[in-house]
KENU-998750 format. One line per 10 residues: for each residue x, z, y of N, C-alpha, C. Coordinates in steps of 0.05 Angstrom, whole numbers, plus 5000, padded with zeros to 4 digits. Layout:
<recs>
X,Z,Y,X,Z,Y,X,Z,Y | ...
</recs>
This chain:
<recs>
5584,8799,9646,5604,8819,9637,5592,8846,9647 | 5593,8864,9630,5586,8890,9635,5606,8910,9643 | 5596,8923,9669,5622,8937,9679,5615,8965,9669 | 5638,8981,9662,5637,9008,9649,5627,9028,9670 | 5611,9046,9664,5601,9068,9679,5621,9086,9685 | 5619,9103,9708,5636,9125,9715,5644,9143,9693 | 5624,9152,9675,5632,9170,9657,5652,9160,9636 | 5644,9133,9629,5664,9119,9612,5694,9118,9621 | 5697,9113,9646,5722,9112,9661,5737,9140,9663 | 5720,9161,9668,5729,9191,9669,5739,9196,9642
5722,9190,9618,5733,9198,9593,5757,9185,9583 | 5760,9157,9588,5783,9142,9582,5808,9155,9596 | 5805,9162,9624,5830,9171,9634,5836,9200,9626 | 5816,9214,9619,5822,9243,9607,5838,9238,9576 | 5830,9218,9564,5841,9215,9540,5870,9206,9543 | 5875,9187,9562,5902,9180,9565,5920,9201,9575 | 5909,9215,9592,5924,9239,9606,5932,9259,9579 | 5911,9268,9567,5914,9283,9541,5934,9274,9523 | 5933,9249,9517,5953,9236,9498,5980,9237,9508 | 5983,9234,9533,6012,9232,9547,6022,9262,9548
6006,9283,9552,6012,9310,9555,6017,9319,9528 | 6004,9309,9502,6010,9317,9477,6038,9310,9468 | 6046,9286,9475,6072,9273,9470,6091,9294,9486 | 6090,9298,9512,6112,9313,9524,6110,9341,9515 | 6090,9355,9514,6087,9383,9499,6099,9381,9474 | 6096,9358,9459,6109,9359,9432,6141,9357,9431 | 6151,9344,9447,6179,9341,9453,6187,9369,9465 | 6173,9376,9484,6182,9404,9495,6182,9424,9475 | 6165,9426,9460,6163,9447,9440,6184,9440,9420 | 6192,9420,9412,6218,9411,9396,6243,9422,9407
6244,9417,9435,6268,9426,9450,6269,9453,9449 | 6246,9471,9454,6249,9500,9454,6254,9508,9425 | 6243,9498,9404,6249,9505,9376,6277,9499,9369 | 6287,9476,9379,6314,9471,9374,6331,9489,9386 | 6328,9496,9410,6347,9517,9424,6344,9543,9408 | 6320,9554,9404,6316,9579,9388,6321,9582,9361 | 6321,9560,9346,6327,9559,9318,6352,9542,9306 | 6360,9523,9320,6376,9502,9309,6407,9504,9325 | 6407,9510,9348,6430,9509,9367,6450,9527,9357 | 6440,9554,9348,6465,9572,9338,6485,9560,9318
6476,9539,9302,6492,9525,9284,6500,9499,9293 | 6480,9483,9304,6486,9453,9311,6498,9450,9338 | 6494,9469,9355,6507,9473,9382,6484,9462,9400 | 6486,9470,9426,6465,9464,9445,6461,9432,9449 | 6484,9419,9446,6485,9392,9451,6480,9378,9425 | 6474,9389,9401,6469,9378,9376,6495,9368,9361 | 6519,9370,9367,6541,9358,9358,6556,9371,9337 | 6542,9393,9327,6551,9408,9304,6570,9434,9308 | 6571,9439,9337,6591,9459,9350,6581,9484,9358 | 6559,9494,9343,6545,9517,9353,6565,9544,9347
6555,9566,9358,6574,9589,9356,6575,9603,9325 | 6557,9593,9307,6558,9603,9280,6573,9583,9261 | 6585,9561,9274,6597,9541,9257,6619,9555,9241 | 6634,9568,9251,6661,9580,9236,6648,9602,9211 | 6627,9606,9213,6617,9624,9192,6602,9610,9164 | 6601,9584,9169,6585,9569,9152,6607,9556,9130 | 6596,9552,9104,6612,9540,9085,6617,9511,9088 | 6593,9493,9100,6595,9470,9108,6589,9465,9140 | 6607,9453,9151,6601,9447,9181,6577,9435,9186 | 6562,9444,9209,6535,9432,9210,6536,9400,9220
6518,9387,9214,6519,9356,9221,6514,9357,9253 | 6529,9334,9261,6524,9324,9288,6498,9308,9289 | 6477,9321,9300,6449,9311,9301,6447,9289,9321 | 6465,9287,9340,6462,9264,9359,6469,9234,9345 | 6483,9233,9320,6489,9207,9309,6473,9202,9283 | 6451,9214,9282,6434,9211,9260,6424,9182,9255 | 6416,9168,9272,6408,9139,9276,6433,9121,9274 | 6454,9127,9284,6478,9115,9278,6487,9112,9250 | 6484,9137,9241,6496,9139,9209,6474,9124,9193 | 6446,9112,9204,6431,9103,9185,6422,9076,9196
6441,9059,9202,6438,9029,9211,6425,9028,9235 | 6424,9046,9255,6408,9045,9281,6381,9054,9281 | 6373,9066,9255,6346,9074,9257,6345,9106,9250 | 6327,9119,9266,6326,9143,9257,6303,9147,9236 | 6317,9161,9212,6303,9164,9188,6282,9185,9190 | 6257,9183,9197,6238,9203,9205,6228,9219,9181 | 6220,9202,9159,6213,9218,9134,6232,9235,9123 | 6257,9223,9118,6279,9239,9108,6285,9261,9125 | 6286,9259,9147,6293,9281,9167,6273,9302,9167 | 6246,9291,9166,6226,9315,9161,6228,9329,9135
6235,9319,9114,6239,9332,9088,6265,9352,9089 | 6286,9343,9105,6309,9357,9106,6299,9385,9123 | 6286,9383,9146,6279,9403,9161,6262,9420,9148 | 6240,9410,9133,6220,9427,9120,6235,9442,9097 | 6249,9428,9083,6263,9440,9063,6250,9454,9037 | 6221,9456,9036,6209,9467,9016,6211,9451,8991 | 6220,9426,8989,6226,9409,8968,6247,9421,8948 | 6266,9439,8963,6288,9449,8948,6281,9468,8924 | 6261,9478,8922,6247,9495,8900,6254,9520,8899 | 6275,9531,8914,6281,9559,8917,6265,9572,8937
6255,9596,8931,6236,9608,8951,6249,9626,8971 | 6277,9631,8966,6292,9646,8987,6288,9634,9016 | 6301,9645,9038,6298,9638,9067,6315,9612,9069 | 6337,9605,9052,6350,9585,9054,6346,9566,9029 | 6332,9574,9013,6326,9556,8990,6355,9553,8973 | 6361,9529,8966,6388,9529,8951,6408,9516,8972 | 6404,9516,8994,6420,9504,9017,6427,9525,9035 | 6447,9517,9054,6455,9534,9075,6436,9534,9099 | 6422,9513,9103,6401,9510,9126,6375,9524,9118 | 6367,9538,9139,6340,9553,9130,6318,9532,9120
6300,9541,9107,6278,9524,9099,6253,9530,9122 | 6256,9511,9138,6239,9514,9165,6208,9512,9157 | 6202,9498,9138,6173,9493,9137,6165,9518,9125 | 6177,9530,9109,6170,9559,9099,6171,9578,9123 | 6187,9579,9136,6195,9596,9159,6172,9593,9181 | 6165,9567,9188,6146,9563,9209,6118,9571,9197 | 6113,9564,9173,6089,9575,9165,6087,9601,9163 | 6108,9619,9155,6106,9646,9154,6099,9659,9178 | 6115,9648,9200,6111,9655,9226,6082,9652,9238 | 6070,9629,9230,6040,9623,9238,6024,9644,9225
6028,9652,9199,6011,9669,9185,6011,9697,9195 | 6028,9704,9213,6031,9731,9224,6011,9733,9248 | 5998,9711,9256,5980,9711,9282,5952,9720,9265 | 5937,9736,9279,5910,9748,9271,5892,9719,9270 | 5876,9718,9244,5853,9701,9244,5867,9672,9235 | 5893,9669,9232,5903,9645,9222,5899,9639,9193 | 5891,9620,9182,5888,9611,9152,5913,9600,9145 | 5917,9598,9116,5939,9584,9107,5940,9555,9117 | 5915,9544,9117,5914,9515,9126,5922,9512,9156 | 5911,9530,9170,5922,9531,9198,5952,9534,9203
5963,9552,9188,5992,9559,9187,6007,9534,9177 | 5997,9518,9157,6012,9493,9147,6011,9473,9170 | 5989,9470,9185,5983,9448,9206,6006,9459,9228 | 6006,9480,9234,6028,9492,9255,6057,9486,9244 | 6066,9493,9221,6090,9487,9210,6095,9455,9212 | 6080,9439,9205,6081,9410,9205,6080,9397,9235 | 6068,9412,9252,6070,9404,9281,6094,9413,9291 | 6106,9434,9284,6134,9443,9296,6156,9424,9285 | 6152,9416,9260,6174,9400,9248,6170,9374,9261 | 6147,9363,9268,6141,9340,9283,6154,9338,9310
6149,9359,9321,6160,9367,9347,6190,9364,9348 | 6203,9377,9332,6232,9378,9325,6241,9351,9322 | 6228,9332,9308,6236,9305,9300,6235,9290,9329 | 6215,9294,9343,6212,9279,9368,6235,9290,9385 | 6241,9309,9390,6263,9317,9406,6290,9308,9394 | 6294,9307,9369,6317,9302,9356,6319,9269,9364 | 6297,9254,9367,6302,9227,9373,6311,9223,9398 | 6303,9241,9418,6313,9237,9447,6343,9240,9448 | 6356,9255,9430,6382,9263,9433,6402,9241,9417 | 6388,9220,9410,6408,9202,9394,6426,9186,9410
6452,9182,9402,6469,9162,9419,6464,9137,9410 | 6468,9120,9429,6462,9091,9425,6485,9079,9403
</recs>
């Protein structure tokens, strides 16, 4: 049996720490993005009771019961499309819906950074949406 050398062990340790950090950072980024972009409508707890609720035509969804409303499974792909919103076809900040088109907004924000390409901005937008999804999964009620 061949024993791994010290270099292989160090690399394996670094990769596992990096992967764990990535997951934590992603949920952490999602929490911050939620607080900064979603809580005004959906509420700090995600129950649809944000301070802007009374100004909206349709009340915001209770985001803590998404999995409950979908047979106990968090519908990741569908929620990614809802958050992204670019499928709506309308180029305005809200598209043809009351909720902002976050894919477009996150990409536009990334494009304001010097040196960022459209490809980098798209990656940034998708990463932020993924982070929001990871955060929303953590607030689901059993």
